[in-house]
PDB file of the backbone (N, CA, C, O) and the ligand in Angstrom, with CONECT records:
HET     ZN  A 101       1
ATOM      1  N   MET A   1       4.469   9.348  -2.188  1.00  0.00           N
ATOM      2  CA  MET A   1       4.804   9.838  -0.847  1.00  0.00           C
ATOM      3  C   MET A   1       4.568   8.739   0.167  1.00  0.00           C
ATOM      4  O   MET A   1       5.123   7.646   0.045  1.00  0.00           O
ATOM      5  N   ILE A   2       3.760   9.016   1.154  1.00  0.00           N
ATOM      6  CA  ILE A   2       3.465   8.009   2.177  1.00  0.00           C
ATOM      7  C   ILE A   2       2.223   7.230   1.745  1.00  0.00           C
ATOM      8  O   ILE A   2       1.348   7.773   1.071  1.00  0.00           O
ATOM      9  N   VAL A   3       2.153   5.974   2.129  1.00  0.00           N
ATOM     10  CA  VAL A   3       1.034   5.129   1.689  1.00  0.00           C
ATOM     11  C   VAL A   3      -0.278   5.692   2.239  1.00  0.00           C
ATOM     12  O   VAL A   3      -0.341   6.078   3.406  1.00  0.00           O
ATOM     13  N   PRO A   4      -1.321   5.744   1.414  1.00  0.00           N
ATOM     14  CA  PRO A   4      -2.589   6.291   1.901  1.00  0.00           C
ATOM     15  C   PRO A   4      -3.169   5.427   3.016  1.00  0.00           C
ATOM     16  O   PRO A   4      -3.200   4.201   2.905  1.00  0.00           O
ATOM     17  N   VAL A   5      -3.621   6.055   4.072  1.00  0.00           N
ATOM     18  CA  VAL A   5      -4.154   5.310   5.218  1.00  0.00           C
ATOM     19  C   VAL A   5      -5.443   4.613   4.817  1.00  0.00           C
ATOM     20  O   VAL A   5      -5.657   3.446   5.142  1.00  0.00           O
ATOM     21  N   ARG A   6      -6.302   5.342   4.104  1.00  0.00           N
ATOM     22  CA  ARG A   6      -7.554   4.743   3.632  1.00  0.00           C
ATOM     23  C   ARG A   6      -7.588   4.788   2.117  1.00  0.00           C
ATOM     24  O   ARG A   6      -6.960   5.638   1.487  1.00  0.00           O
ATOM     25  N   CYS A   7      -8.335   3.856   1.549  1.00  0.00           N
ATOM     26  CA  CYS A   7      -8.556   3.884   0.105  1.00  0.00           C
ATOM     27  C   CYS A   7      -9.243   5.201  -0.250  1.00  0.00           C
ATOM     28  O   CYS A   7     -10.246   5.573   0.359  1.00  0.00           O
ATOM     29  N   MET A   8      -8.693   5.896  -1.238  1.00  0.00           N
ATOM     30  CA  MET A   8      -9.238   7.218  -1.572  1.00  0.00           C
ATOM     31  C   MET A   8     -10.589   7.109  -2.268  1.00  0.00           C
ATOM     32  O   MET A   8     -11.329   8.090  -2.345  1.00  0.00           O
ATOM     33  N   SER A   9     -10.909   5.942  -2.765  1.00  0.00           N
ATOM     34  CA  SER A   9     -12.173   5.765  -3.466  1.00  0.00           C
ATOM     35  C   SER A   9     -13.293   5.300  -2.535  1.00  0.00           C
ATOM     36  O   SER A   9     -14.365   5.904  -2.521  1.00  0.00           O
ATOM     37  N   CYS A  10     -13.066   4.243  -1.760  1.00  0.00           N
ATOM     38  CA  CYS A  10     -14.149   3.676  -0.949  1.00  0.00           C
ATOM     39  C   CYS A  10     -13.976   3.933   0.540  1.00  0.00           C
ATOM     40  O   CYS A  10     -14.941   3.795   1.291  1.00  0.00           O
ATOM     41  N   GLY A  11     -12.768   4.306   0.998  1.00  0.00           N
ATOM     42  CA  GLY A  11     -12.578   4.645   2.404  1.00  0.00           C
ATOM     43  C   GLY A  11     -12.166   3.495   3.296  1.00  0.00           C
ATOM     44  O   GLY A  11     -12.058   3.675   4.509  1.00  0.00           O
ATOM     45  N   LYS A  12     -11.933   2.321   2.738  1.00  0.00           N
ATOM     46  CA  LYS A  12     -11.491   1.186   3.558  1.00  0.00           C
ATOM     47  C   LYS A  12     -10.053   1.414   4.028  1.00  0.00           C
ATOM     48  O   LYS A  12      -9.216   1.835   3.229  1.00  0.00           O
ATOM     49  N   PRO A  13      -9.743   1.149   5.300  1.00  0.00           N
ATOM     50  CA  PRO A  13      -8.361   1.289   5.769  1.00  0.00           C
ATOM     51  C   PRO A  13      -7.444   0.273   5.079  1.00  0.00           C
ATOM     52  O   PRO A  13      -7.723  -0.926   5.103  1.00  0.00           O
ATOM     53  N   ILE A  14      -6.350   0.746   4.464  1.00  0.00           N
ATOM     54  CA  ILE A  14      -5.475  -0.160   3.708  1.00  0.00           C
ATOM     55  C   ILE A  14      -4.010  -0.045   4.117  1.00  0.00           C
ATOM     56  O   ILE A  14      -3.195  -0.873   3.712  1.00  0.00           O
ATOM     57  N   ALA A  15      -3.658   0.972   4.917  1.00  0.00           N
ATOM     58  CA  ALA A  15      -2.243   1.230   5.207  1.00  0.00           C
ATOM     59  C   ALA A  15      -1.598   0.093   5.991  1.00  0.00           C
ATOM     60  O   ALA A  15      -0.385  -0.101   5.908  1.00  0.00           O
ATOM     61  N   GLN A  16      -2.389  -0.660   6.751  1.00  0.00           N
ATOM     62  CA  GLN A  16      -1.801  -1.722   7.575  1.00  0.00           C
ATOM     63  C   GLN A  16      -1.274  -2.882   6.734  1.00  0.00           C
ATOM     64  O   GLN A  16      -0.544  -3.733   7.242  1.00  0.00           O
ATOM     65  N   TYR A  17      -1.637  -2.923   5.451  1.00  0.00           N
ATOM     66  CA  TYR A  17      -1.189  -4.019   4.592  1.00  0.00           C
ATOM     67  C   TYR A  17       0.111  -3.691   3.856  1.00  0.00           C
ATOM     68  O   TYR A  17       0.718  -4.582   3.262  1.00  0.00           O
ATOM     69  N   TRP A  18       0.542  -2.444   3.884  1.00  0.00           N
ATOM     70  CA  TRP A  18       1.682  -2.008   3.074  1.00  0.00           C
ATOM     71  C   TRP A  18       2.967  -2.748   3.459  1.00  0.00           C
ATOM     72  O   TRP A  18       3.691  -3.231   2.588  1.00  0.00           O
ATOM     73  N   LYS A  19       3.249  -2.835   4.757  1.00  0.00           N
ATOM     74  CA  LYS A  19       4.492  -3.461   5.204  1.00  0.00           C
ATOM     75  C   LYS A  19       4.520  -4.946   4.836  1.00  0.00           C
ATOM     76  O   LYS A  19       5.527  -5.452   4.342  1.00  0.00           O
ATOM     77  N   ALA A  20       3.411  -5.632   5.079  1.00  0.00           N
ATOM     78  CA  ALA A  20       3.334  -7.059   4.744  1.00  0.00           C
ATOM     79  C   ALA A  20       3.486  -7.266   3.247  1.00  0.00           C
ATOM     80  O   ALA A  20       4.095  -8.240   2.804  1.00  0.00           O
ATOM     81  N   LEU A  21       2.933  -6.350   2.475  1.00  0.00           N
ATOM     82  CA  LEU A  21       3.022  -6.460   1.020  1.00  0.00           C
ATOM     83  C   LEU A  21       4.470  -6.316   0.555  1.00  0.00           C
ATOM     84  O   LEU A  21       4.887  -7.003  -0.378  1.00  0.00           O
ATOM     85  N   GLN A  22       5.249  -5.424   1.197  1.00  0.00           N
ATOM     86  CA  GLN A  22       6.644  -5.234   0.829  1.00  0.00           C
ATOM     87  C   GLN A  22       7.503  -6.409   1.264  1.00  0.00           C
ATOM     88  O   GLN A  22       8.385  -6.848   0.526  1.00  0.00           O
ATOM     89  N   GLU A  23       7.241  -6.922   2.477  1.00  0.00           N
ATOM     90  CA  GLU A  23       8.094  -7.984   3.022  1.00  0.00           C
ATOM     91  C   GLU A  23       7.753  -9.340   2.415  1.00  0.00           C
ATOM     92  O   GLU A  23       8.648 -10.144   2.154  1.00  0.00           O
ATOM     93  N   ASN A  24       6.470  -9.599   2.190  1.00  0.00           N
ATOM     94  CA  ASN A  24       5.991 -10.840   1.570  1.00  0.00           C
ATOM     95  C   ASN A  24       6.592 -12.078   2.249  1.00  0.00           C
ATOM     96  O   ASN A  24       7.322 -12.830   1.604  1.00  0.00           O
ATOM     97  N   PRO A  25       6.298 -12.303   3.537  1.00  0.00           N
ATOM     98  CA  PRO A  25       6.961 -13.382   4.292  1.00  0.00           C
ATOM     99  C   PRO A  25       6.645 -14.787   3.775  1.00  0.00           C
ATOM    100  O   PRO A  25       7.485 -15.680   3.886  1.00  0.00           O
ATOM    101  N   LYS A  26       5.460 -15.002   3.218  1.00  0.00           N
ATOM    102  CA  LYS A  26       5.092 -16.348   2.740  1.00  0.00           C
ATOM    103  C   LYS A  26       5.426 -16.554   1.268  1.00  0.00           C
ATOM    104  O   LYS A  26       5.122 -17.603   0.701  1.00  0.00           O
ATOM    105  N   ASN A  27       6.055 -15.548   0.643  1.00  0.00           N
ATOM    106  CA  ASN A  27       6.450 -15.630  -0.766  1.00  0.00           C
ATOM    107  C   ASN A  27       5.260 -15.926  -1.689  1.00  0.00           C
ATOM    108  O   ASN A  27       5.325 -16.808  -2.545  1.00  0.00           O
ATOM    109  N   LEU A  28       4.193 -15.181  -1.499  1.00  0.00           N
ATOM    110  CA  LEU A  28       2.983 -15.335  -2.304  1.00  0.00           C
ATOM    111  C   LEU A  28       3.015 -14.354  -3.465  1.00  0.00           C
ATOM    112  O   LEU A  28       3.808 -13.412  -3.476  1.00  0.00           O
ATOM    113  N   SER A  29       2.141 -14.586  -4.442  1.00  0.00           N
ATOM    114  CA  SER A  29       1.975 -13.588  -5.491  1.00  0.00           C
ATOM    115  C   SER A  29       1.175 -12.423  -4.920  1.00  0.00           C
ATOM    116  O   SER A  29       0.550 -12.543  -3.867  1.00  0.00           O
ATOM    117  N   VAL A  30       1.202 -11.296  -5.625  1.00  0.00           N
ATOM    118  CA  VAL A  30       0.494 -10.110  -5.138  1.00  0.00           C
ATOM    119  C   VAL A  30      -0.997 -10.395  -5.035  1.00  0.00           C
ATOM    120  O   VAL A  30      -1.653  -9.972  -4.083  1.00  0.00           O
ATOM    121  N   LYS A  31      -1.529 -11.116  -6.020  1.00  0.00           N
ATOM    122  CA  LYS A  31      -2.955 -11.445  -5.996  1.00  0.00           C
ATOM    123  C   LYS A  31      -3.295 -12.291  -4.778  1.00  0.00           C
ATOM    124  O   LYS A  31      -4.303 -12.053  -4.112  1.00  0.00           O
ATOM    125  N   GLU A  32      -2.456 -13.276  -4.487  1.00  0.00           N
ATOM    126  CA  GLU A  32      -2.719 -14.129  -3.325  1.00  0.00           C
ATOM    127  C   GLU A  32      -2.662 -13.328  -2.030  1.00  0.00           C
ATOM    128  O   GLU A  32      -3.436 -13.578  -1.106  1.00  0.00           O
ATOM    129  N   MET A  33      -1.745 -12.366  -1.964  1.00  0.00           N
ATOM    130  CA  MET A  33      -1.666 -11.544  -0.757  1.00  0.00           C
ATOM    131  C   MET A  33      -2.914 -10.685  -0.609  1.00  0.00           C
ATOM    132  O   MET A  33      -3.456 -10.564   0.490  1.00  0.00           O
ATOM    133  N   PHE A  34      -3.372 -10.092  -1.698  1.00  0.00           N
ATOM    134  CA  PHE A  34      -4.589  -9.283  -1.634  1.00  0.00           C
ATOM    135  C   PHE A  34      -5.772 -10.133  -1.201  1.00  0.00           C
ATOM    136  O   PHE A  34      -6.596  -9.688  -0.402  1.00  0.00           O
ATOM    137  N   ASP A  35      -5.867 -11.353  -1.721  1.00  0.00           N
ATOM    138  CA  ASP A  35      -6.949 -12.252  -1.321  1.00  0.00           C
ATOM    139  C   ASP A  35      -6.837 -12.580   0.167  1.00  0.00           C
ATOM    140  O   ASP A  35      -7.846 -12.648   0.868  1.00  0.00           O
ATOM    141  N   GLU A  36      -5.602 -12.785   0.648  1.00  0.00           N
ATOM    142  CA  GLU A  36      -5.397 -13.106   2.049  1.00  0.00           C
ATOM    143  C   GLU A  36      -5.773 -11.928   2.950  1.00  0.00           C
ATOM    144  O   GLU A  36      -6.327 -12.120   4.033  1.00  0.00           O
ATOM    145  N   PHE A  37      -5.471 -10.710   2.498  1.00  0.00           N
ATOM    146  CA  PHE A  37      -5.814  -9.515   3.277  1.00  0.00           C
ATOM    147  C   PHE A  37      -7.323  -9.273   3.290  1.00  0.00           C
ATOM    148  O   PHE A  37      -7.832  -8.558   4.154  1.00  0.00           O
ATOM    149  N   GLY A  38      -8.031  -9.865   2.341  1.00  0.00           N
ATOM    150  CA  GLY A  38      -9.461  -9.598   2.234  1.00  0.00           C
ATOM    151  C   GLY A  38      -9.759  -8.347   1.440  1.00  0.00           C
ATOM    152  O   GLY A  38     -10.839  -7.772   1.575  1.00  0.00           O
ATOM    153  N   LEU A  39      -8.812  -7.910   0.603  1.00  0.00           N
ATOM    154  CA  LEU A  39      -9.035  -6.746  -0.259  1.00  0.00           C
ATOM    155  C   LEU A  39      -9.718  -7.229  -1.538  1.00  0.00           C
ATOM    156  O   LEU A  39      -9.071  -7.754  -2.444  1.00  0.00           O
ATOM    157  N   GLU A  40     -11.024  -7.043  -1.594  1.00  0.00           N
ATOM    158  CA  GLU A  40     -11.766  -7.555  -2.749  1.00  0.00           C
ATOM    159  C   GLU A  40     -11.957  -6.503  -3.821  1.00  0.00           C
ATOM    160  O   GLU A  40     -11.969  -6.823  -5.009  1.00  0.00           O
ATOM    161  N   ARG A  41     -12.107  -5.245  -3.414  1.00  0.00           N
ATOM    162  CA  ARG A  41     -12.422  -4.204  -4.402  1.00  0.00           C
ATOM    163  C   ARG A  41     -11.167  -3.817  -5.183  1.00  0.00           C
ATOM    164  O   ARG A  41     -10.070  -3.755  -4.628  1.00  0.00           O
ATOM    165  N   PHE A  42     -11.346  -3.560  -6.468  1.00  0.00           N
ATOM    166  CA  PHE A  42     -10.188  -3.210  -7.282  1.00  0.00           C
ATOM    167  C   PHE A  42      -9.660  -1.817  -6.958  1.00  0.00           C
ATOM    168  O   PHE A  42      -8.503  -1.511  -7.245  1.00  0.00           O
ATOM    169  N   CYS A  43     -10.510  -0.960  -6.356  1.00  0.00           N
ATOM    170  CA  CYS A  43     -10.020   0.372  -5.988  1.00  0.00           C
ATOM    171  C   CYS A  43      -8.942   0.256  -4.907  1.00  0.00           C
ATOM    172  O   CYS A  43      -7.908   0.920  -4.986  1.00  0.00           O
ATOM    173  N   CYS A  44      -9.183  -0.592  -3.892  1.00  0.00           N
ATOM    174  CA  CYS A  44      -8.210  -0.760  -2.805  1.00  0.00           C
ATOM    175  C   CYS A  44      -6.938  -1.422  -3.329  1.00  0.00           C
ATOM    176  O   CYS A  44      -5.830  -1.026  -2.968  1.00  0.00           O
ATOM    177  N   ARG A  45      -7.106  -2.428  -4.180  1.00  0.00           N
ATOM    178  CA  ARG A  45      -5.950  -3.120  -4.751  1.00  0.00           C
ATOM    179  C   ARG A  45      -5.097  -2.155  -5.564  1.00  0.00           C
ATOM    180  O   ARG A  45      -3.869  -2.181  -5.485  1.00  0.00           O
ATOM    181  N   ALA A  46      -5.759  -1.301  -6.349  1.00  0.00           N
ATOM    182  CA  ALA A  46      -5.041  -0.353  -7.196  1.00  0.00           C
ATOM    183  C   ALA A  46      -4.267   0.654  -6.367  1.00  0.00           C
ATOM    184  O   ALA A  46      -3.180   1.075  -6.764  1.00  0.00           O
ATOM    185  N   GLN A  47      -4.812   1.050  -5.215  1.00  0.00           N
ATOM    186  CA  GLN A  47      -4.116   2.011  -4.351  1.00  0.00           C
ATOM    187  C   GLN A  47      -2.757   1.443  -3.920  1.00  0.00           C
ATOM    188  O   GLN A  47      -1.742   2.139  -3.951  1.00  0.00           O
ATOM    189  N   LEU A  48      -2.761   0.172  -3.521  1.00  0.00           N
ATOM    190  CA  LEU A  48      -1.518  -0.432  -3.049  1.00  0.00           C
ATOM    191  C   LEU A  48      -0.591  -0.784  -4.213  1.00  0.00           C
ATOM    192  O   LEU A  48       0.627  -0.663  -4.087  1.00  0.00           O
ATOM    193  N   LEU A  49      -1.150  -1.218  -5.338  1.00  0.00           N
ATOM    194  CA  LEU A  49      -0.327  -1.585  -6.493  1.00  0.00           C
ATOM    195  C   LEU A  49       0.384  -0.369  -7.063  1.00  0.00           C
ATOM    196  O   LEU A  49       1.546  -0.450  -7.462  1.00  0.00           O
ATOM    197  N   GLY A  50      -0.317   0.758  -7.100  1.00  0.00           N
ATOM    198  CA  GLY A  50       0.231   1.933  -7.747  1.00  0.00           C
ATOM    199  C   GLY A  50       1.062   2.817  -6.855  1.00  0.00           C
ATOM    200  O   GLY A  50       1.614   3.819  -7.310  1.00  0.00           O
ATOM    201  N   HIS A  51       1.161   2.463  -5.597  1.00  0.00           N
ATOM    202  CA  HIS A  51       1.870   3.336  -4.670  1.00  0.00           C
ATOM    203  C   HIS A  51       3.385   3.204  -4.829  1.00  0.00           C
ATOM    204  O   HIS A  51       3.910   2.096  -4.938  1.00  0.00           O
ATOM    205  N   VAL A  52       4.083   4.344  -4.840  1.00  0.00           N
ATOM    206  CA  VAL A  52       5.543   4.383  -4.828  1.00  0.00           C
ATOM    207  C   VAL A  52       5.947   5.147  -3.580  1.00  0.00           C
ATOM    208  O   VAL A  52       5.546   6.296  -3.389  1.00  0.00           O
ATOM    209  N   ASP A  53       6.738   4.511  -2.734  1.00  0.00           N
ATOM    210  CA  ASP A  53       7.081   5.112  -1.453  1.00  0.00           C
ATOM    211  C   ASP A  53       8.211   6.123  -1.641  1.00  0.00           C
ATOM    212  O   ASP A  53       9.384   5.751  -1.662  1.00  0.00           O
ATOM    213  N   LEU A  54       7.860   7.389  -1.776  1.00  0.00           N
ATOM    214  CA  LEU A  54       8.847   8.432  -2.067  1.00  0.00           C
ATOM    215  C   LEU A  54       9.113   9.339  -0.874  1.00  0.00           C
ATOM    216  O   LEU A  54       9.740  10.387  -1.028  1.00  0.00           O
ATOM    217  N   ILE A  55       8.652   8.962   0.298  1.00  0.00           N
ATOM    218  CA  ILE A  55       8.774   9.865   1.440  1.00  0.00           C
ATOM    219  C   ILE A  55      10.237  10.154   1.775  1.00  0.00           C
ATOM    220  O   ILE A  55      10.565  11.279   2.152  1.00  0.00           O
ATOM    221  N   ASP A  56      11.128   9.155   1.646  1.00  0.00           N
ATOM    222  CA  ASP A  56      12.537   9.379   1.959  1.00  0.00           C
ATOM    223  C   ASP A  56      13.197  10.299   0.936  1.00  0.00           C
ATOM    224  O   ASP A  56      14.066  11.095   1.291  1.00  0.00           O
ATOM    225  N   VAL A  57      12.793  10.197  -0.326  1.00  0.00           N
ATOM    226  CA  VAL A  57      13.327  11.080  -1.376  1.00  0.00           C
ATOM    227  C   VAL A  57      12.854  12.513  -1.126  1.00  0.00           C
ATOM    228  O   VAL A  57      13.645  13.455  -1.183  1.00  0.00           O
ATOM    229  N   ALA A  58      11.560  12.668  -0.849  1.00  0.00           N
ATOM    230  CA  ALA A  58      10.995  14.000  -0.656  1.00  0.00           C
ATOM    231  C   ALA A  58      11.522  14.644   0.611  1.00  0.00           C
ATOM    232  O   ALA A  58      11.630  15.868   0.682  1.00  0.00           O
ATOM    233  N   ALA A  59      11.849  13.845   1.609  1.00  0.00           N
ATOM    234  CA  ALA A  59      12.306  14.381   2.898  1.00  0.00           C
ATOM    235  C   ALA A  59      13.654  15.083   2.770  1.00  0.00           C
ATOM    236  O   ALA A  59      13.984  15.929   3.601  1.00  0.00           O
ATOM    237  N   LYS A  60      14.448  14.746   1.736  1.00  0.00           N
ATOM    238  CA  LYS A  60      15.754  15.400   1.557  1.00  0.00           C
ATOM    239  C   LYS A  60      15.586  16.876   1.236  1.00  0.00           C
ATOM    240  O   LYS A  60      16.491  17.669   1.492  1.00  0.00           O
ATOM    241  N   PHE A  61      14.438  17.257   0.677  1.00  0.00           N
ATOM    242  CA  PHE A  61      14.219  18.635   0.258  1.00  0.00           C
ATOM    243  C   PHE A  61      13.418  19.425   1.271  1.00  0.00           C
ATOM    244  O   PHE A  61      12.914  20.507   0.971  1.00  0.00           O
ATOM    245  N   LYS A  62      13.304  18.889   2.454  1.00  0.00           N
ATOM    246  CA  LYS A  62      12.585  19.548   3.525  1.00  0.00           C
ATOM    247  C   LYS A  62      13.356  20.784   3.977  1.00  0.00           C
ATOM    248  O   LYS A  62      14.586  20.784   4.016  1.00  0.00           O
ATOM    249  N   ARG A  63      12.608  21.845   4.320  1.00  0.00           N
ATOM    250  CA  ARG A  63      13.279  23.038   4.817  1.00  0.00           C
ATOM    251  C   ARG A  63      13.928  22.769   6.165  1.00  0.00           C
ATOM    252  O   ARG A  63      13.359  22.053   6.988  1.00  0.00           O
ATOM    253  N   ALA A  64      15.102  23.325   6.406  1.00  0.00           N
ATOM    254  CA  ALA A  64      15.828  23.059   7.643  1.00  0.00           C
ATOM    255  C   ALA A  64      15.244  23.810   8.830  1.00  0.00           C
ATOM    256  O   ALA A  64      15.748  23.689   9.946  1.00  0.00           O
TER     257      ALA A  64
HETATM  258 ZN    ZN A 101     -11.278   0.876  -2.061  1.00  0.00          ZN2+
END
């Protein structure tokens, strides 16, 4: 669905990194981007790695 605002495990705010992670302006690897963001814990990294943005798909089935 929508990217989690905070890490569900530790509570660190992570949603602000989602757009940069998708756009990847400096053409870095995912690991390098996580290091640049300062995301050290594997729980936060896993939240962003495992996320699939399905909000547009789910929105088609919204009640009118
Ligand atoms: Zn975390």
